[in-house]
PDBQT receptor file of N, H, CA, C and O in Angstrom, charges set to zero:
ATOM      1  N   MET A   1      -3.184  14.385 -34.331  1.00  0.00    +0.000 N 
ATOM      2  CA  MET A   1      -4.333  13.807 -33.660  1.00  0.00    +0.000 C 
ATOM      3  C   MET A   1      -3.900  12.903 -32.502  1.00  0.00    +0.000 C 
ATOM      4  O   MET A   1      -4.539  12.885 -31.450  1.00  0.00    +0.000 OA
ATOM      5  N   ALA A   2      -2.833  12.167 -32.697  1.00  0.00    +0.000 N 
ATOM      6  H   ALA A   2      -2.314  12.181 -33.552  1.00  0.00    +0.000 HD
ATOM      7  CA  ALA A   2      -2.341  11.289 -31.633  1.00  0.00    +0.000 C 
ATOM      8  C   ALA A   2      -1.912  12.103 -30.414  1.00  0.00    +0.000 C 
ATOM      9  O   ALA A   2      -2.132  11.689 -29.276  1.00  0.00    +0.000 OA
ATOM     10  N   TYR A   3      -1.298  13.264 -30.660  1.00  0.00    +0.000 N 
ATOM     11  H   TYR A   3      -1.119  13.599 -31.585  1.00  0.00    +0.000 HD
ATOM     12  CA  TYR A   3      -0.886  14.126 -29.555  1.00  0.00    +0.000 C 
ATOM     13  C   TYR A   3      -2.101  14.588 -28.760  1.00  0.00    +0.000 C 
ATOM     14  O   TYR A   3      -2.096  14.542 -27.530  1.00  0.00    +0.000 OA
ATOM     15  N   LEU A   4      -3.129  15.027 -29.455  1.00  0.00    +0.000 N 
ATOM     16  H   LEU A   4      -3.133  15.064 -30.454  1.00  0.00    +0.000 HD
ATOM     17  CA  LEU A   4      -4.341  15.513 -28.797  1.00  0.00    +0.000 C 
ATOM     18  C   LEU A   4      -4.993  14.398 -27.975  1.00  0.00    +0.000 C 
ATOM     19  O   LEU A   4      -5.411  14.624 -26.840  1.00  0.00    +0.000 OA
ATOM     20  N   THR A   5      -5.076  13.218 -28.539  1.00  0.00    +0.000 N 
ATOM     21  H   THR A   5      -4.736  13.034 -29.461  1.00  0.00    +0.000 HD
ATOM     22  CA  THR A   5      -5.664  12.081 -27.816  1.00  0.00    +0.000 C 
ATOM     23  C   THR A   5      -4.853  11.775 -26.563  1.00  0.00    +0.000 C 
ATOM     24  O   THR A   5      -5.415  11.579 -25.486  1.00  0.00    +0.000 OA
ATOM     25  N   GLY A   6      -3.541  11.736 -26.706  1.00  0.00    +0.000 N 
ATOM     26  H   GLY A   6      -3.085  11.895 -27.581  1.00  0.00    +0.000 HD
ATOM     27  CA  GLY A   6      -2.683  11.468 -25.550  1.00  0.00    +0.000 C 
ATOM     28  C   GLY A   6      -2.824  12.526 -24.475  1.00  0.00    +0.000 C 
ATOM     29  O   GLY A   6      -2.852  12.212 -23.285  1.00  0.00    +0.000 OA
ATOM     30  N   TRP A   7      -2.913  13.783 -24.893  1.00  0.00    +0.000 N 
ATOM     31  H   TRP A   7      -2.890  14.038 -25.859  1.00  0.00    +0.000 HD
ATOM     32  CA  TRP A   7      -3.063  14.878 -23.945  1.00  0.00    +0.000 C 
ATOM     33  C   TRP A   7      -4.397  14.777 -23.199  1.00  0.00    +0.000 C 
ATOM     34  O   TRP A   7      -4.453  14.951 -21.982  1.00  0.00    +0.000 OA
ATOM     35  N   ARG A   8      -5.462  14.497 -23.940  1.00  0.00    +0.000 N 
ATOM     36  H   ARG A   8      -5.417  14.355 -24.929  1.00  0.00    +0.000 HD
ATOM     37  CA  ARG A   8      -6.783  14.376 -23.308  1.00  0.00    +0.000 C 
ATOM     38  C   ARG A   8      -6.820  13.205 -22.325  1.00  0.00    +0.000 C 
ATOM     39  O   ARG A   8      -7.401  13.315 -21.245  1.00  0.00    +0.000 OA
ATOM     40  N   LEU A   9      -6.204  12.094 -22.700  1.00  0.00    +0.000 N 
ATOM     41  H   LEU A   9      -5.732  12.005 -23.577  1.00  0.00    +0.000 HD
ATOM     42  CA  LEU A   9      -6.186  10.941 -21.806  1.00  0.00    +0.000 C 
ATOM     43  C   LEU A   9      -5.317  11.204 -20.579  1.00  0.00    +0.000 C 
ATOM     44  O   LEU A   9      -5.639  10.742 -19.485  1.00  0.00    +0.000 OA
ATOM     45  N   ALA A  10      -4.231  11.932 -20.748  1.00  0.00    +0.000 N 
ATOM     46  H   ALA A  10      -3.969  12.308 -21.637  1.00  0.00    +0.000 HD
ATOM     47  CA  ALA A  10      -3.400  12.296 -19.592  1.00  0.00    +0.000 C 
ATOM     48  C   ALA A  10      -4.170  13.206 -18.638  1.00  0.00    +0.000 C 
ATOM     49  O   ALA A  10      -4.076  13.048 -17.421  1.00  0.00    +0.000 OA
ATOM     50  N   LEU A  11      -4.926  14.150 -19.178  1.00  0.00    +0.000 N 
ATOM     51  H   LEU A  11      -5.002  14.278 -20.167  1.00  0.00    +0.000 HD
ATOM     52  CA  LEU A  11      -5.777  14.997 -18.331  1.00  0.00    +0.000 C 
ATOM     53  C   LEU A  11      -6.800  14.156 -17.582  1.00  0.00    +0.000 C 
ATOM     54  O   LEU A  11      -7.026  14.347 -16.387  1.00  0.00    +0.000 OA
ATOM     55  N   ALA A  12      -7.417  13.221 -18.303  1.00  0.00    +0.000 N 
ATOM     56  H   ALA A  12      -7.233  13.066 -19.274  1.00  0.00    +0.000 HD
ATOM     57  CA  ALA A  12      -8.409  12.344 -17.670  1.00  0.00    +0.000 C 
ATOM     58  C   ALA A  12      -7.763  11.532 -16.554  1.00  0.00    +0.000 C 
ATOM     59  O   ALA A  12      -8.343  11.393 -15.477  1.00  0.00    +0.000 OA
ATOM     60  N   ALA A  13      -6.569  10.995 -16.799  1.00  0.00    +0.000 N 
ATOM     61  H   ALA A  13      -6.098  11.108 -17.674  1.00  0.00    +0.000 HD
ATOM     62  CA  ALA A  13      -5.869  10.208 -15.778  1.00  0.00    +0.000 C 
ATOM     63  C   ALA A  13      -5.605  11.057 -14.542  1.00  0.00    +0.000 C 
ATOM     64  O   ALA A  13      -5.807  10.596 -13.419  1.00  0.00    +0.000 OA
ATOM     65  N   ASP A  14      -5.157  12.285 -14.738  1.00  0.00    +0.000 N 
ATOM     66  H   ASP A  14      -4.992  12.660 -15.650  1.00  0.00    +0.000 HD
ATOM     67  CA  ASP A  14      -4.922  13.185 -13.599  1.00  0.00    +0.000 C 
ATOM     68  C   ASP A  14      -6.206  13.432 -12.827  1.00  0.00    +0.000 C 
ATOM     69  O   ASP A  14      -6.211  13.392 -11.597  1.00  0.00    +0.000 OA
ATOM     70  N   ARG A  15      -7.290  13.684 -13.538  1.00  0.00    +0.000 N 
ATOM     71  H   ARG A  15      -7.286  13.716 -14.537  1.00  0.00    +0.000 HD
ATOM     72  CA  ARG A  15      -8.570  13.967 -12.875  1.00  0.00    +0.000 C 
ATOM     73  C   ARG A  15      -9.132  12.737 -12.165  1.00  0.00    +0.000 C 
ATOM     74  O   ARG A  15      -9.777  12.858 -11.124  1.00  0.00    +0.000 OA
ATOM     75  N   LEU A  16      -8.887  11.564 -12.725  1.00  0.00    +0.000 N 
ATOM     76  H   LEU A  16      -8.363  11.466 -13.571  1.00  0.00    +0.000 HD
ATOM     77  CA  LEU A  16      -9.345  10.338 -12.064  1.00  0.00    +0.000 C 
ATOM     78  C   LEU A  16      -8.699  10.186 -10.693  1.00  0.00    +0.000 C 
ATOM     79  O   LEU A  16      -9.357   9.782  -9.734  1.00  0.00    +0.000 OA
ATOM     80  N   ARG A  17      -7.427  10.506 -10.601  1.00  0.00    +0.000 N 
ATOM     81  H   ARG A  17      -6.892  10.834 -11.380  1.00  0.00    +0.000 HD
ATOM     82  CA  ARG A  17      -6.709  10.348  -9.336  1.00  0.00    +0.000 C 
ATOM     83  C   ARG A  17      -6.935  11.522  -8.389  1.00  0.00    +0.000 C 
ATOM     84  O   ARG A  17      -6.879  11.348  -7.172  1.00  0.00    +0.000 OA
ATOM     85  N   ALA A  18      -7.189  12.712  -8.926  1.00  0.00    +0.000 N 
ATOM     86  H   ALA A  18      -7.234  12.853  -9.915  1.00  0.00    +0.000 HD
ATOM     87  CA  ALA A  18      -7.240  13.916  -8.099  1.00  0.00    +0.000 C 
ATOM     88  C   ALA A  18      -8.644  14.307  -7.647  1.00  0.00    +0.000 C 
ATOM     89  O   ALA A  18      -8.792  15.073  -6.695  1.00  0.00    +0.000 OA
ATOM     90  N   THR A  19      -9.683  13.789  -8.320  1.00  0.00    +0.000 N 
ATOM     91  H   THR A  19      -9.563  13.167  -9.093  1.00  0.00    +0.000 HD
ATOM     92  CA  THR A  19     -11.048  14.201  -7.990  1.00  0.00    +0.000 C 
ATOM     93  C   THR A  19     -11.949  12.997  -7.794  1.00  0.00    +0.000 C 
ATOM     94  O   THR A  19     -11.578  11.861  -8.090  1.00  0.00    +0.000 OA
ATOM     95  N   ASP A  20     -13.135  13.272  -7.289  1.00  0.00    +0.000 N 
ATOM     96  H   ASP A  20     -13.436  14.195  -7.049  1.00  0.00    +0.000 HD
ATOM     97  CA  ASP A  20     -14.164  12.237  -7.178  1.00  0.00    +0.000 C 
ATOM     98  C   ASP A  20     -15.221  12.410  -8.263  1.00  0.00    +0.000 C 
ATOM     99  O   ASP A  20     -16.308  11.839  -8.169  1.00  0.00    +0.000 OA
ATOM    100  N   ASP A  21     -14.907  13.200  -9.294  1.00  0.00    +0.000 N 
ATOM    101  H   ASP A  21     -14.024  13.664  -9.370  1.00  0.00    +0.000 HD
ATOM    102  CA  ASP A  21     -15.862  13.421 -10.387  1.00  0.00    +0.000 C 
ATOM    103  C   ASP A  21     -16.223  12.095 -11.050  1.00  0.00    +0.000 C 
ATOM    104  O   ASP A  21     -15.415  11.167 -11.092  1.00  0.00    +0.000 OA
ATOM    105  N   THR A  22     -17.428  12.024 -11.559  1.00  0.00    +0.000 N 
ATOM    106  H   THR A  22     -18.084  12.778 -11.525  1.00  0.00    +0.000 HD
ATOM    107  CA  THR A  22     -17.848  10.821 -12.271  1.00  0.00    +0.000 C 
ATOM    108  C   THR A  22     -17.083  10.715 -13.590  1.00  0.00    +0.000 C 
ATOM    109  O   THR A  22     -16.518  11.693 -14.080  1.00  0.00    +0.000 OA
ATOM    110  N   LEU A  23     -17.078   9.524 -14.142  1.00  0.00    +0.000 N 
ATOM    111  H   LEU A  23     -17.536   8.730 -13.743  1.00  0.00    +0.000 HD
ATOM    112  CA  LEU A  23     -16.416   9.318 -15.427  1.00  0.00    +0.000 C 
ATOM    113  C   LEU A  23     -17.087  10.154 -16.513  1.00  0.00    +0.000 C 
ATOM    114  O   LEU A  23     -16.411  10.678 -17.397  1.00  0.00    +0.000 OA
ATOM    115  N   ALA A  24     -18.395  10.279 -16.453  1.00  0.00    +0.000 N 
ATOM    116  H   ALA A  24     -18.944   9.852 -15.734  1.00  0.00    +0.000 HD
ATOM    117  CA  ALA A  24     -19.109  11.102 -17.435  1.00  0.00    +0.000 C 
ATOM    118  C   ALA A  24     -18.688  12.563 -17.340  1.00  0.00    +0.000 C 
ATOM    119  O   ALA A  24     -18.514  13.223 -18.364  1.00  0.00    +0.000 OA
ATOM    120  N   ALA A  25     -18.525  13.074 -16.123  1.00  0.00    +0.000 N 
ATOM    121  H   ALA A  25     -18.667  12.537 -15.291  1.00  0.00    +0.000 HD
ATOM    122  CA  ALA A  25     -18.106  14.456 -15.940  1.00  0.00    +0.000 C 
ATOM    123  C   ALA A  25     -16.680  14.663 -16.457  1.00  0.00    +0.000 C 
ATOM    124  O   ALA A  25     -16.394  15.662 -17.116  1.00  0.00    +0.000 OA
ATOM    125  N   ILE A  26     -15.804  13.733 -16.162  1.00  0.00    +0.000 N 
ATOM    126  H   ILE A  26     -16.035  12.921 -15.626  1.00  0.00    +0.000 HD
ATOM    127  CA  ILE A  26     -14.426  13.825 -16.646  1.00  0.00    +0.000 C 
ATOM    128  C   ILE A  26     -14.397  13.740 -18.163  1.00  0.00    +0.000 C 
ATOM    129  O   ILE A  26     -13.649  14.471 -18.812  1.00  0.00    +0.000 OA
ATOM    130  N   ALA A  27     -15.202  12.855 -18.733  1.00  0.00    +0.000 N 
ATOM    131  H   ALA A  27     -15.809  12.261 -18.206  1.00  0.00    +0.000 HD
ATOM    132  CA  ALA A  27     -15.266  12.736 -20.197  1.00  0.00    +0.000 C 
ATOM    133  C   ALA A  27     -15.640  14.081 -20.819  1.00  0.00    +0.000 C 
ATOM    134  O   ALA A  27     -15.016  14.515 -21.787  1.00  0.00    +0.000 OA
ATOM    135  N   ARG A  28     -16.646  14.732 -20.271  1.00  0.00    +0.000 N 
ATOM    136  H   ARG A  28     -17.154  14.380 -19.485  1.00  0.00    +0.000 HD
ATOM    137  CA  ARG A  28     -17.045  16.047 -20.794  1.00  0.00    +0.000 C 
ATOM    138  C   ARG A  28     -15.932  17.072 -20.624  1.00  0.00    +0.000 C 
ATOM    139  O   ARG A  28     -15.683  17.870 -21.528  1.00  0.00    +0.000 OA
ATOM    140  N   GLN A  29     -15.265  17.058 -19.483  1.00  0.00    +0.000 N 
ATOM    141  H   GLN A  29     -15.467  16.410 -18.749  1.00  0.00    +0.000 HD
ATOM    142  CA  GLN A  29     -14.217  18.036 -19.194  1.00  0.00    +0.000 C 
ATOM    143  C   GLN A  29     -13.040  17.928 -20.165  1.00  0.00    +0.000 C 
ATOM    144  O   GLN A  29     -12.426  18.937 -20.511  1.00  0.00    +0.000 OA
ATOM    145  N   VAL A  30     -12.728  16.714 -20.600  1.00  0.00    +0.000 N 
ATOM    146  H   VAL A  30     -13.227  15.894 -20.319  1.00  0.00    +0.000 HD
ATOM    147  CA  VAL A  30     -11.553  16.528 -21.469  1.00  0.00    +0.000 C 
ATOM    148  C   VAL A  30     -11.921  16.387 -22.937  1.00  0.00    +0.000 C 
ATOM    149  O   VAL A  30     -11.047  16.168 -23.776  1.00  0.00    +0.000 OA
ATOM    150  N   GLY A  31     -13.211  16.510 -23.260  1.00  0.00    +0.000 N 
ATOM    151  H   GLY A  31     -13.921  16.689 -22.579  1.00  0.00    +0.000 HD
ATOM    152  CA  GLY A  31     -13.614  16.569 -24.658  1.00  0.00    +0.000 C 
ATOM    153  C   GLY A  31     -14.144  15.295 -25.281  1.00  0.00    +0.000 C 
ATOM    154  O   GLY A  31     -14.233  15.205 -26.505  1.00  0.00    +0.000 OA
ATOM    155  N   TYR A  32     -14.498  14.310 -24.474  1.00  0.00    +0.000 N 
ATOM    156  H   TYR A  32     -14.426  14.383 -23.479  1.00  0.00    +0.000 HD
ATOM    157  CA  TYR A  32     -15.117  13.093 -25.015  1.00  0.00    +0.000 C 
ATOM    158  C   TYR A  32     -16.632  13.226 -24.955  1.00  0.00    +0.000 C 
ATOM    159  O   TYR A  32     -17.169  13.886 -24.066  1.00  0.00    +0.000 OA
ATOM    160  N   GLY A  33     -17.311  12.602 -25.896  1.00  0.00    +0.000 N 
ATOM    161  H   GLY A  33     -16.874  12.065 -26.618  1.00  0.00    +0.000 HD
ATOM    162  CA  GLY A  33     -18.764  12.701 -25.989  1.00  0.00    +0.000 C 
ATOM    163  C   GLY A  33     -19.507  11.874 -24.964  1.00  0.00    +0.000 C 
ATOM    164  O   GLY A  33     -20.662  12.161 -24.650  1.00  0.00    +0.000 OA
ATOM    165  N   SER A  34     -18.855  10.849 -24.438  1.00  0.00    +0.000 N 
ATOM    166  H   SER A  34     -17.916  10.616 -24.693  1.00  0.00    +0.000 HD
ATOM    167  CA  SER A  34     -19.531   9.991 -23.465  1.00  0.00    +0.000 C 
ATOM    168  C   SER A  34     -18.503   9.300 -22.584  1.00  0.00    +0.000 C 
ATOM    169  O   SER A  34     -17.317   9.243 -22.907  1.00  0.00    +0.000 OA
ATOM    170  N   ALA A  35     -18.984   8.781 -21.469  1.00  0.00    +0.000 N 
ATOM    171  H   ALA A  35     -19.947   8.827 -21.206  1.00  0.00    +0.000 HD
ATOM    172  CA  ALA A  35     -18.125   8.017 -20.574  1.00  0.00    +0.000 C 
ATOM    173  C   ALA A  35     -17.637   6.749 -21.274  1.00  0.00    +0.000 C 
ATOM    174  O   ALA A  35     -16.501   6.322 -21.069  1.00  0.00    +0.000 OA
ATOM    175  N   PHE A  36     -18.490   6.152 -22.096  1.00  0.00    +0.000 N 
ATOM    176  H   PHE A  36     -19.413   6.500 -22.264  1.00  0.00    +0.000 HD
ATOM    177  CA  PHE A  36     -18.106   4.944 -22.823  1.00  0.00    +0.000 C 
ATOM    178  C   PHE A  36     -16.942   5.216 -23.771  1.00  0.00    +0.000 C 
ATOM    179  O   PHE A  36     -16.001   4.425 -23.839  1.00  0.00    +0.000 OA
ATOM    180  N   ALA A  37     -16.998   6.321 -24.497  1.00  0.00    +0.000 N 
ATOM    181  H   ALA A  37     -17.763   6.963 -24.442  1.00  0.00    +0.000 HD
ATOM    182  CA  ALA A  37     -15.929   6.669 -25.437  1.00  0.00    +0.000 C 
ATOM    183  C   ALA A  37     -14.614   6.893 -24.691  1.00  0.00    +0.000 C 
ATOM    184  O   ALA A  37     -13.565   6.417 -25.124  1.00  0.00    +0.000 OA
ATOM    185  N   LEU A  38     -14.669   7.614 -23.578  1.00  0.00    +0.000 N 
ATOM    186  H   LEU A  38     -15.521   8.001 -23.226  1.00  0.00    +0.000 HD
ATOM    187  CA  LEU A  38     -13.467   7.833 -22.785  1.00  0.00    +0.000 C 
ATOM    188  C   LEU A  38     -12.941   6.508 -22.240  1.00  0.00    +0.000 C 
ATOM    189  O   LEU A  38     -11.739   6.246 -22.295  1.00  0.00    +0.000 OA
ATOM    190  N   SER A  39     -13.825   5.684 -21.723  1.00  0.00    +0.000 N 
ATOM    191  H   SER A  39     -14.802   5.897 -21.679  1.00  0.00    +0.000 HD
ATOM    192  CA  SER A  39     -13.419   4.415 -21.142  1.00  0.00    +0.000 C 
ATOM    193  C   SER A  39     -12.718   3.527 -22.169  1.00  0.00    +0.000 C 
ATOM    194  O   SER A  39     -11.689   2.924 -21.865  1.00  0.00    +0.000 OA
ATOM    195  N   ALA A  40     -13.260   3.443 -23.371  1.00  0.00    +0.000 N 
ATOM    196  H   ALA A  40     -14.096   3.933 -23.619  1.00  0.00    +0.000 HD
ATOM    197  CA  ALA A  40     -12.663   2.613 -24.421  1.00  0.00    +0.000 C 
ATOM    198  C   ALA A  40     -11.282   3.139 -24.806  1.00  0.00    +0.000 C 
ATOM    199  O   ALA A  40     -10.340   2.358 -24.942  1.00  0.00    +0.000 OA
ATOM    200  N   ALA A  41     -11.153   4.447 -24.980  1.00  0.00    +0.000 N 
ATOM    201  H   ALA A  41     -11.918   5.082 -24.870  1.00  0.00    +0.000 HD
ATOM    202  CA  ALA A  41      -9.867   5.040 -25.347  1.00  0.00    +0.000 C 
ATOM    203  C   ALA A  41      -8.857   4.884 -24.211  1.00  0.00    +0.000 C 
ATOM    204  O   ALA A  41      -7.683   4.599 -24.449  1.00  0.00    +0.000 OA
ATOM    205  N   PHE A  42      -9.319   5.071 -22.987  1.00  0.00    +0.000 N 
ATOM    206  H   PHE A  42     -10.273   5.303 -22.794  1.00  0.00    +0.000 HD
ATOM    207  CA  PHE A  42      -8.445   4.973 -21.819  1.00  0.00    +0.000 C 
ATOM    208  C   PHE A  42      -7.899   3.557 -21.688  1.00  0.00    +0.000 C 
ATOM    209  O   PHE A  42      -6.708   3.362 -21.445  1.00  0.00    +0.000 OA
ATOM    210  N   LYS A  43      -8.765   2.585 -21.847  1.00  0.00    +0.000 N 
ATOM    211  H   LYS A  43      -9.732   2.743 -22.043  1.00  0.00    +0.000 HD
ATOM    212  CA  LYS A  43      -8.344   1.187 -21.719  1.00  0.00    +0.000 C 
ATOM    213  C   LYS A  43      -7.356   0.817 -22.820  1.00  0.00    +0.000 C 
ATOM    214  O   LYS A  43      -6.402   0.080 -22.571  1.00  0.00    +0.000 OA
ATOM    215  N   ARG A  44      -7.573   1.320 -24.032  1.00  0.00    +0.000 N 
ATOM    216  H   ARG A  44      -8.348   1.919 -24.234  1.00  0.00    +0.000 HD
ATOM    217  CA  ARG A  44      -6.636   1.079 -25.133  1.00  0.00    +0.000 C 
ATOM    218  C   ARG A  44      -5.255   1.658 -24.819  1.00  0.00    +0.000 C 
ATOM    219  O   ARG A  44      -4.237   1.019 -25.083  1.00  0.00    +0.000 OA
ATOM    220  N   ALA A  45      -5.226   2.845 -24.267  1.00  0.00    +0.000 N 
ATOM    221  H   ALA A  45      -6.053   3.363 -24.053  1.00  0.00    +0.000 HD
ATOM    222  CA  ALA A  45      -3.959   3.539 -24.024  1.00  0.00    +0.000 C 
ATOM    223  C   ALA A  45      -3.249   3.076 -22.747  1.00  0.00    +0.000 C 
ATOM    224  O   ALA A  45      -2.027   2.928 -22.733  1.00  0.00    +0.000 OA
ATOM    225  N   TYR A  46      -4.014   2.848 -21.680  1.00  0.00    +0.000 N 
ATOM    226  H   TYR A  46      -5.007   2.967 -21.691  1.00  0.00    +0.000 HD
ATOM    227  CA  TYR A  46      -3.410   2.546 -20.380  1.00  0.00    +0.000 C 
ATOM    228  C   TYR A  46      -3.474   1.069 -20.001  1.00  0.00    +0.000 C 
ATOM    229  O   TYR A  46      -2.804   0.642 -19.061  1.00  0.00    +0.000 OA
ATOM    230  N   GLY A  47      -4.270   0.293 -20.719  1.00  0.00    +0.000 N 
ATOM    231  H   GLY A  47      -4.815   0.640 -21.482  1.00  0.00    +0.000 HD
ATOM    232  CA  GLY A  47      -4.343  -1.136 -20.445  1.00  0.00    +0.000 C 
ATOM    233  C   GLY A  47      -5.229  -1.521 -19.278  1.00  0.00    +0.000 C 
ATOM    234  O   GLY A  47      -5.348  -2.702 -18.952  1.00  0.00    +0.000 OA
ATOM    235  N   VAL A  48      -5.849  -0.543 -18.647  1.00  0.00    +0.000 N 
ATOM    236  H   VAL A  48      -5.752   0.416 -18.912  1.00  0.00    +0.000 HD
ATOM    237  CA  VAL A  48      -6.787  -0.803 -17.544  1.00  0.00    +0.000 C 
ATOM    238  C   VAL A  48      -7.978   0.136 -17.690  1.00  0.00    +0.000 C 
ATOM    239  O   VAL A  48      -7.894   1.168 -18.355  1.00  0.00    +0.000 OA
ATOM    240  N   SER A  49      -9.069  -0.230 -17.067  1.00  0.00    +0.000 N 
ATOM    241  H   SER A  49      -9.137  -1.069 -16.526  1.00  0.00    +0.000 HD
ATOM    242  CA  SER A  49     -10.243   0.631 -17.107  1.00  0.00    +0.000 C 
ATOM    243  C   SER A  49      -9.995   1.870 -16.249  1.00  0.00    +0.000 C 
ATOM    244  O   SER A  49      -9.154   1.848 -15.350  1.00  0.00    +0.000 OA
ATOM    245  N   PRO A  50     -10.725   2.946 -16.525  1.00  0.00    +0.000 N 
ATOM    246  CA  PRO A  50     -10.577   4.148 -15.694  1.00  0.00    +0.000 C 
ATOM    247  C   PRO A  50     -10.856   3.876 -14.213  1.00  0.00    +0.000 C 
ATOM    248  O   PRO A  50     -10.178   4.425 -13.346  1.00  0.00    +0.000 OA
ATOM    249  N   GLN A  51     -11.838   3.041 -13.923  1.00  0.00    +0.000 N 
ATOM    250  H   GLN A  51     -12.389   2.595 -14.628  1.00  0.00    +0.000 HD
ATOM    251  CA  GLN A  51     -12.157   2.734 -12.525  1.00  0.00    +0.000 C 
ATOM    252  C   GLN A  51     -10.995   2.018 -11.840  1.00  0.00    +0.000 C 
ATOM    253  O   GLN A  51     -10.657   2.312 -10.693  1.00  0.00    +0.000 OA
ATOM    254  N   ARG A  52     -10.399   1.089 -12.551  1.00  0.00    +0.000 N 
ATOM    255  H   ARG A  52     -10.673   0.850 -13.482  1.00  0.00    +0.000 HD
ATOM    256  CA  ARG A  52      -9.252   0.358 -11.985  1.00  0.00    +0.000 C 
ATOM    257  C   ARG A  52      -8.053   1.298 -11.810  1.00  0.00    +0.000 C 
ATOM    258  O   ARG A  52      -7.311   1.180 -10.835  1.00  0.00    +0.000 OA
ATOM    259  N   TYR A  53      -7.869   2.208 -12.730  1.00  0.00    +0.000 N 
ATOM    260  H   TYR A  53      -8.472   2.304 -13.521  1.00  0.00    +0.000 HD
ATOM    261  CA  TYR A  53      -6.790   3.185 -12.635  1.00  0.00    +0.000 C 
ATOM    262  C   TYR A  53      -7.010   4.119 -11.439  1.00  0.00    +0.000 C 
ATOM    263  O   TYR A  53      -6.065   4.482 -10.738  1.00  0.00    +0.000 OA
ATOM    264  N   ARG A  54      -8.254   4.494 -11.222  1.00  0.00    +0.000 N 
ATOM    265  H   ARG A  54      -9.022   4.199 -11.790  1.00  0.00    +0.000 HD
ATOM    266  CA  ARG A  54      -8.578   5.422 -10.129  1.00  0.00    +0.000 C 
ATOM    267  C   ARG A  54      -8.304   4.781  -8.769  1.00  0.00    +0.000 C 
ATOM    268  O   ARG A  54      -7.862   5.461  -7.844  1.00  0.00    +0.000 OA
ATOM    269  N   THR A  55      -8.557   3.502  -8.644  1.00  0.00    +0.000 N 
ATOM    270  H   THR A  55      -8.916   2.950  -9.396  1.00  0.00    +0.000 HD
ATOM    271  CA  THR A  55      -8.388   2.800  -7.365  1.00  0.00    +0.000 C 
ATOM    272  C   THR A  55      -7.035   2.110  -7.354  1.00  0.00    +0.000 C 
ATOM    273  O   THR A  55      -6.881   1.051  -7.962  1.00  0.00    +0.000 OA
ATOM    274  N   PRO A  56      -6.049   2.690  -6.673  1.00  0.00    +0.000 N 
ATOM    275  CA  PRO A  56      -4.723   2.063  -6.655  1.00  0.00    +0.000 C 
ATOM    276  C   PRO A  56      -4.779   0.707  -5.949  1.00  0.00    +0.000 C 
ATOM    277  O   PRO A  56      -5.648   0.475  -5.109  1.00  0.00    +0.000 OA
ATOM    278  N   PRO A  57      -3.853  -0.180  -6.291  1.00  0.00    +0.000 N 
ATOM    279  CA  PRO A  57      -3.838  -1.497  -5.648  1.00  0.00    +0.000 C 
ATOM    280  C   PRO A  57      -3.626  -1.388  -4.144  1.00  0.00    +0.000 C 
ATOM    281  O   PRO A  57      -2.907  -0.513  -3.661  1.00  0.00    +0.000 OA
ATOM    282  N   ALA A  58      -4.257  -2.280  -3.428  1.00  0.00    +0.000 N 
ATOM    283  H   ALA A  58      -4.841  -2.990  -3.820  1.00  0.00    +0.000 HD
ATOM    284  CA  ALA A  58      -4.165  -2.235  -1.965  1.00  0.00    +0.000 C 
ATOM    285  C   ALA A  58      -2.914  -2.911  -1.452  1.00  0.00    +0.000 C 
ATOM    286  O   ALA A  58      -2.689  -2.959  -0.243  1.00  0.00    +0.000 OA
TER     287      ALA A  58
């Protein structure tokens, strides 16, 4: 299960940087039920919110 979660979050991270898709759309694409669920898991794993991850530091 940990492998699957890591894989889904890695896919989400790639899509956050490579596309302008909404968080809800990315959540659906990688198998999460909602943007909130993806956001919570992403923040736990990466230490930052998906929005902060998508926008690189200036």
